[in-house]
C-alpha positions as a Markdown table, in Angstrom:
| # | Residue | x | y | z |
|---|---|---|---|---|
| 1 | Met | -145.5 | -4.8 | 57.0 |
| 2 | Ile | -144.0 | -1.7 | 58.8 |
| 3 | Leu | -141.9 | 0.1 | 56.2 |
| 4 | Val | -140.6 | 2.9 | 58.4 |
| 5 | Asp | -141.3 | 3.5 | 62.1 |
| 6 | Cys | -141.8 | 7.3 | 62.3 |
| 7 | Arg | -141.8 | 7.4 | 66.1 |
| 8 | Glu | -138.8 | 8.6 | 68.1 |
| 9 | Gly | -137.0 | 6.3 | 70.4 |
| 10 | Glu | -136.7 | 2.5 | 70.7 |
| 11 | Pro | -137.6 | 0.0 | 69.5 |
| 12 | Asp | -137.6 | 0.8 | 65.8 |
| 13 | Arg | -140.1 | -1.5 | 64.2 |
| 14 | Ser | -139.0 | -0.7 | 60.6 |
| 15 | Gly | -139.2 | -3.9 | 58.5 |
| 16 | Ala | -141.2 | -5.8 | 61.1 |
| 17 | Asn | -144.2 | -7.9 | 60.2 |
| 18 | Ala | -147.4 | -6.5 | 61.7 |
| 19 | Val | -151.1 | -7.6 | 62.0 |
| 20 | Phe | -153.7 | -5.1 | 60.8 |
| 21 | Glu | -156.2 | -5.0 | 63.7 |
| 22 | Gly | -158.8 | -2.6 | 62.0 |
| 23 | Phe | -159.9 | 0.9 | 62.3 |
| 24 | Phe | -160.4 | 2.5 | 65.8 |
| 25 | Asp | -161.3 | 5.7 | 67.5 |
| 26 | Leu | -158.1 | 7.5 | 68.5 |
| 27 | Glu | -159.4 | 8.7 | 71.8 |
| 28 | Ser | -161.6 | 5.8 | 73.1 |
| 29 | Gly | -160.0 | 2.9 | 71.2 |
| 30 | Glu | -163.5 | 1.7 | 70.1 |
| 31 | Pro | -163.7 | -0.1 | 66.8 |
| 32 | Arg | -164.8 | 2.1 | 63.8 |
| 33 | Arg | -165.7 | 1.6 | 60.2 |
| 34 | Val | -163.3 | 2.4 | 57.3 |
| 35 | Gly | -163.1 | 6.1 | 56.9 |
| 36 | Ser | -164.2 | 7.0 | 60.4 |
| 37 | Gly | -161.3 | 5.6 | 62.3 |
| 38 | Val | -157.5 | 5.4 | 62.4 |
| 39 | Pro | -155.8 | 2.1 | 61.4 |
| 40 | Arg | -154.1 | 0.2 | 64.1 |
| 41 | Leu | -151.4 | -2.4 | 63.7 |
| 42 | Arg | -150.0 | -4.9 | 66.2 |
| 43 | Val | -146.2 | -5.7 | 66.2 |
| 44 | Ala | -145.4 | -8.4 | 68.7 |
| 45 | Asp | -147.0 | -7.1 | 72.0 |
| 46 | Glu | -147.0 | -3.5 | 70.8 |
| 47 | Arg | -149.7 | -1.5 | 69.0 |
| 48 | Leu | -148.9 | 1.2 | 66.5 |
| 49 | Trp | -151.4 | 3.7 | 65.0 |
| 50 | Gly | -151.3 | 4.0 | 61.2 |
| 51 | Phe | -150.0 | 7.6 | 61.3 |
| 52 | Glu | -147.0 | 6.6 | 63.5 |
| 53 | Cys | -145.4 | 4.6 | 60.7 |
| 54 | Trp | -145.4 | 4.0 | 56.9 |
| 55 | Trp | -146.9 | 0.6 | 56.3 |
| 56 | Arg | -148.4 | -1.5 | 53.6 |
| 57 | Ala | -150.5 | -4.7 | 53.3 |
| 58 | Asp | -148.4 | -7.8 | 52.7 |
| 59 | Pro | -150.8 | -10.6 | 51.9 |
| 60 | Ala | -148.2 | -12.6 | 50.0 |
| 61 | Arg | -145.8 | -12.3 | 53.0 |
| 62 | Ala | -143.1 | -11.1 | 50.7 |
| 63 | Gly | -141.5 | -9.0 | 53.4 |
| 64 | Phe | -139.4 | -5.9 | 52.8 |
| 65 | Thr | -138.6 | -6.0 | 49.1 |
| 66 | Ala | -136.2 | -4.1 | 46.9 |
| 67 | Ala | -139.2 | -2.2 | 45.4 |
| 68 | Asp | -140.1 | -1.1 | 49.0 |
| 69 | Arg | -136.6 | 0.2 | 49.5 |
| 70 | Glu | -136.7 | 2.1 | 46.2 |
| 71 | Glu | -140.1 | 3.6 | 46.9 |
| 72 | Leu | -139.0 | 4.7 | 50.4 |
| 73 | Glu | -135.9 | 6.4 | 49.2 |
| 74 | Thr | -138.0 | 8.2 | 46.5 |
| 75 | Ser | -140.6 | 9.2 | 49.2 |
| 76 | Lys | -137.8 | 10.5 | 51.5 |
| 77 | Arg | -136.3 | 12.6 | 48.7 |
| 78 | Leu | -139.7 | 14.1 | 47.9 |
| 79 | Leu | -140.4 | 14.8 | 51.6 |
| 80 | Arg | -137.0 | 16.4 | 52.1 |
| 81 | Gly | -137.8 | 18.6 | 49.0 |
| 82 | Leu | -141.2 | 19.6 | 50.3 |
| 83 | Leu | -139.7 | 20.4 | 53.8 |
| 84 | Arg | -137.0 | 22.5 | 52.2 |
| 85 | Asp | -139.5 | 24.4 | 50.0 |
| 86 | Ala | -141.7 | 25.0 | 53.0 |
| 87 | Arg | -138.8 | 26.4 | 55.0 |
| 88 | Arg | -137.8 | 28.6 | 52.1 |
| 89 | Gly | -141.4 | 29.8 | 51.6 |
| 90 | Gly | -141.7 | 30.5 | 55.3 |
| 91 | Met | -138.5 | 32.5 | 55.4 |
| 92 | Arg | -139.6 | 34.5 | 52.3 |
| 93 | Gly | -142.9 | 35.3 | 53.9 |
| 94 | Ala | -141.2 | 36.3 | 57.2 |
| 95 | Ala | -138.7 | 38.6 | 55.2 |
| 96 | Leu | -141.6 | 40.2 | 53.3 |
| 97 | Ser | -143.6 | 40.9 | 56.5 |
| 98 | Ala | -140.5 | 42.4 | 58.2 |
| 99 | Arg | -140.1 | 44.9 | 55.3 |
| 100 | Thr | -143.7 | 46.2 | 55.4 |
């Protein structure tokens, strides 16, 4: 199940059912073992790498649930906070280096 498609552009596959194809080498596309490859998912005729989207296993085929929605909103808030803190920390560091 694709929770959020993090790629820019169309089509947005958020909420779509996906098939986990396994772990693969990012450059060659050759199959790899767990821990030495990148997960790949198939959505219709398209393949997505695991880092291009937020996804979860859905063995019960429950689809996009209310709990998914709640966890995504929590994750987004945390991510926005981390990005805000990183920007503030970067600005503080730039201001300090400019003074010295």
